[in-house]
N, C-alpha and C positions, 0 to 999 in steps of 0.2 A: 785785701786781694784787690778788689777796684781801683786803686792806686797805681800799682801795678802797671797792670794790662795800658792802661792810659802813658803811664810813660816804654811800656815796649811798643807803645804805635806811632810815639813820637820819636824817639828813638830810628820808626824803620823809615818813616817816612825824613827824615831826613840823612839816613842813610840812599833812599832812594833823591832825596832832592843831589845828593852831590856826587852818584853816578849819571843824575840826568845832564848835569850843569858839565860835565867833563866832556861825555860823547857829547853835548850839545859845542860847546867851544872846541871842539875837536875838527869842526864844522857846521857851522850854522847857516849854512844854507841863502839863498838868495834868491830875494823876488823881484821883480819886475813887471809894472805895470807900464802901457804903456795907450793912448790913447788921446788922437785928436793933437798930434805934436806936446801935450803931454809928457812926460816919462819920470816915473816912481823908482825908485831902486832901494831893495833894505835889505833885510838881511828879513828868513823865515821865522826870529824866535820876535822881533822887533815889531812883523806885522802880525803876529796871532795878540800882539801886549795890543795892538791899536785897535783889532779888531772886538777885541774885548772890553776895552774904555770906550767905542764908542758902542757896543752894543748896551754896559749901563749907561751909558747920557741919552739915548734915545728911548732905555726905560726910565728912567728919570723927567722925561719929558712929557709919552705917554700917561705920565702914574698924575703931572702937574694941571697936564690937559683935561684932564680923567675928575678930575678932586671937585670941582665945583658942580658939576654935573651929581657926579655921586653923595652930594651932600642932602639932598632931597629924600635922597632912597637911606643914607643912612638913620637921618632923623626919623622915618619914618618905621622901623625897623627898632630903634629907645623907644616909640612910643608904645608899639604894638611888644615890642616885651613887655614892658611896665603894663601897659591892659591888661595882660594876661595875669601878668602878676596880682594885682588888685583883682582881677576875675577871680583868681581860686582861691584870695583869703577872704573876699565878700562871702562863696560860696561855704566857706569853711564854718565864719562868722554868721550865717544862717540869711542873709542880706540877700536874695536868691534877685532879685530885676536889678539891680545893681550889680549884681554878678556878668548877668543874661549880659546885660551894655557893655561891661568889659569886655568878658569875651568875644560877641560878634566883631565889635571892633579890633581885639585881637585875631581873629579870623581872618580881615584881608590881607594880613603878610602870609603868605604862601609856605616857609617853613614849618609856621605854627598854627599854618588851618583846620589840620585834621583836629590835635588835639583838643585844640580850641571850640570846634563845633559842637565834640564829642560834651565838653562838660559845658558850654550852652544851653544841649538841648536837657541835660538831668539838673541843670540849672533852670528850665521851663519846666517843667517836667513837676519841681516842687514845689515849684508858687501855683501850681495848678494852671496851666495853657502848651494842653496835651499838644495844642496844632502846631504851638511855632517849638515843641519839639519836636516832635515829626519833622516836621523840614530843614531840622537842623541838621537831623538825624540823613536825611536824603542826601541833603550835600557831602555831608561825610562819605558816604555808602559812594560816590565818584571815587575817592584814595584810600579807604579805609574800608571797606564791604564787609568785613569779620567783626572787623570793632564795632561798625555802626550794629551789627546784626543781631551780637549778641545783648549790648547795650541795648537794640528798640524789646529785645525780648526781658530784657529786664523789665522796663518800664513797664511792658504789658503784666509781666507777673505781681508787680508793684499795683496798679489798675485792678485786679482780680480777672486780667482775660487772661488764664492758662492756657488754655483751649489755643489760642491763637499763638501765643510765643510754643507753645509745641506743635504746633503747624508749621510755625516759621524755623526753627533749628531741625525741626525731624528731615529734612532730605539733606541737611552738612552732614546728620549723625549717619542716614546708610548711606553715605560717599565717603564716613569718617577722615574728614576736614574740618572739621569741629575744634574749635583753637580751648587753651583749657576751662576757660569762661566761659565756652558755649554749654561744652559738657556739665561744668555747674546749673547753670541754667536749667538741660534740659532733666535733669533728673530733678530739680525742684517741682518745676511744670507737670514730668511727668506724673510726681503724689503726687499735689493738688487733682493731675486729672484719674487717676487713684490707675493706672496707666502704668505696671508694675515691670511689665516690660521690658519700658523703653528707661521706665530708671532702674532697672537691673543691667541692661545695657551698658550704661553708661557711667557706671561705677570701675571697671577694667582700665577705661580711656582714663580715667576721670587717676588713679591710682597712677598710673605710670605720669601723668606731665607730672607728676606733684606741686602741687597747684595748693593743695593743705597737707596743713600738716600730719603725720598720725593719729595722733590723738582726734581732731578735727574731721577726717576721713573715718575712725574708728562706729564716730556717731554718726556722722552722716549712713554710714552704710548700715547701721543699726536699725537705724529709725527706716532705712529700705530695706532690708528682708524681718522684718515685727512686723515692717504695712505689709511686704507681699504672704505672708502668711497669715495674714488677719484676711487679705483678699481671696484666699485658695475660693474657688469656685466647688469646688466637690471633694473628699477627703483620697480618695486618687489622686487629683492636684497635690492636695497637700502634703501625701510620700510622696511625692517623684518631687516635690519644690525642698524639702527633708533631705532627700538621699544628693541632691544636686548642691548641698552645704560643708563647707569645709567640713574637719572634725575640728576645728576650735571654735566655728559658728555653731554647732553640737551642742557645744559645752558653756556656751554662753548664758546662765541665769534665764537674762532678758528671751531669746528664742523660746530657750527649751520651757519657758510657764508660754508665749502664747500658740506655740506648736500644741503644748501639751491641752491646753483649755482647748485649742478648735479639733482636736481631735475627740476630746470627750462630747463638746459638741453635734457632731455627729456620732453620736453614739455608741464612740470604741472607746471605754473608761479604761480598757486594761492593757494600752500600749503606751496610750497615757502616765499610769501611776508606772507603767514598766520606766520611762524615760528619767523621770520629776525621781525615783529614786535611785537611779543612777545615779545623776548630776549629787546627786545631796548627801551619796557614796564618796564620792568625791569631794566634794564643797559645801557645807554647812549654808543654804540661801533664804533668809525668811520669808521674801521673796516666795518659793514657789511649794513653800509648805502653805502660803495660803491657797496659793494653788488648788491644789491637793486635794484640801482643808473641805476648798466650795463648788467641788468637780463632782457630777452628777453621776448613778449609778448603784446595782445592786450589789454590791460589793462593801457597801460602807464597815460592816464589821469589821470583815478584815484590811478592810482602809485604815478603823481607828485602833486595831491592835497592833499594826506596824506603829502606827504615830505616834502609839502611847511608851513603846518601845525608844521613842528619839528623848524620852524627857530624860533619863540619866544622862544620857553626852548638854541635855537642853534645860536643866528643868527651870531656868530663869528667865527664859525666852516666849515671853509676848504672845506673839505670834502664833508661835506653837502652843500655846492655851487657847488662841481663838479656835485655831483649826478645830482640835478636840472637840472646843464646845459644839463647834459647830455641824458636827460630824453627832454628837450623841441629840443635839435636838433632833435631827433629820432621825435617828431609829428611837425617838421619845427615852431617850436617858434624861431622863428632866432635873433627877440632883444632882445626878455626874455633871447630866451643863454648866447647874448654875458653879458648883463647884472649879470646875476648868475656869469657865469666865470671871469669874471673883477674882481670884492670885493673878489671872487677868488684868483687870480693872486694876488691882494694888499695884501694880509692876507698870503701866503703860495705858495710863484708860486715854478709851480712842472711839470714833463716831463704829468703825465695825462692831466694838468690843459691846457698847450700848443697843445696837439694835441689837445680833444675837442672846445679851441676857434678855430684852423687848422679847425673842422670839418664841423663851423659852418658859417667859410666865405667860405669856400666848398660849401657849402651848396646850401649858396646864391650866388655863381657866382662870389664868389671875389678872383680871383686866384691866385694874387698880396700876399694880405696878410695871405689868406691862406698857400703861402709856406712859408711867413714870418714867420707862426704859426709854421710851421712842421720845420723848422730852429732853429726856439727858445724851441722846445722842444732838437729839436741831439744838441745844445752848449753846453747845461744844465746838459743833458749827458759825457758832457764832461768838464763841469766846467769852461766852457765857459765866459763872459759873456754877455749878455741877449739882444738884440737890440727892443727898448720901440715903443707899439703899437702908431696909430697916435690917438689921443682923449685921449691922458694918459694912459693907460691902465695899464700900469707899474710905477711905481713912477718913480719922478726925485729922482738926487744923492742930496741928503740935506730939500728933503722936507718935513713938517711936516707932520705926521703920524696922523689921526686920526684913534683912534681903534675902536669896533664894539660898541657898550655897549653890557652888560652882565651878564647874568641873569642864575641864579641858574636852579637846575631839575623844581624845582616847576614854572618858569617862570618868579621868581621872578629880577624883576632888583637888580642887584649890585653896587655898588663905586669900583669906579677902584683904581687898587694899588696905592699907594702912592711912586712913585721908587727917589724921589727927599729927602725924609726923611732920 
């Protein structure tokens, strides 16, 4: 298709040239130049051709005259580009001193002055010369103030000076003129300073900018919202913040877990229970089960009864068994607590389970076994083998392990996987 376009264009130009030639041949015109006794007479077409030829010769002469003077500039341009290339490579390889030297040399060439100065500031900061880094940023600010401001905030953050970084970016954030990288630095600095209003305010501009992909932005947003819930100063502020979340955010297990834990910590366990139970009806989450088992309150027997009902659909869930054991410990059902925790240990021994088992034995006054459980928890944190409890609470080496019955989300039993196939 492109070839036919060129063919049609050439045909049109040929037709136009033929028509123009006939038009000029009918009346070529006449040009007469008379100056101090000199008289030149020619046709209009010839005069135009001569003018174009003169213009071409004059341009060629001017280029020849300028060429020696431009040789120095061209040499400087080549050396600056090479220095910029060498500086970037040296910085990537960790040779920050050489990188700063090459990039400073490359900054002498105006077209690449700004990127060279920004990279030189990064190299100087990497090798610990903070004064030189700030000087390079001051020079870059004259041509690229936004880029220099974002990089300055990043360097301040890397030095642990988050409050200064936040103060540097806040005026531009209030005016809504921060570039995408500035919003990202603002959020990180605000998180470090526990300024959740600033952090949450930067999420929407950052999302619109598209600087992060969906997964990275979702992870950052989750981090901001989790910290905002944890930093809520009171129960009213916590409820108001939770009400501002979208429906999808209020269904996130991570956010539900933090919200429920905070609500329970303010002495309101019933709303926390409702949120967790609603979330578990939508989707099973061991994280929410663990929070459910740790919540304080006077309704432990009701909560225990509800959690025991989940065993029908999740009989082999170690987190659920641990939560049941913890609730039994708090209401002093020592035998039942040990039964649940022993099953959990046979499935997935963890520090949390050993600590809960130690609490169960301690509540019964069995200090010896309680200390052994606590020692096992400490051994697990160090990666050391644990000591089996009397009665086989921990499977022996080489013993045949019988997996618990597996059921789907509707409570229907499922056949075990055939690993021998």
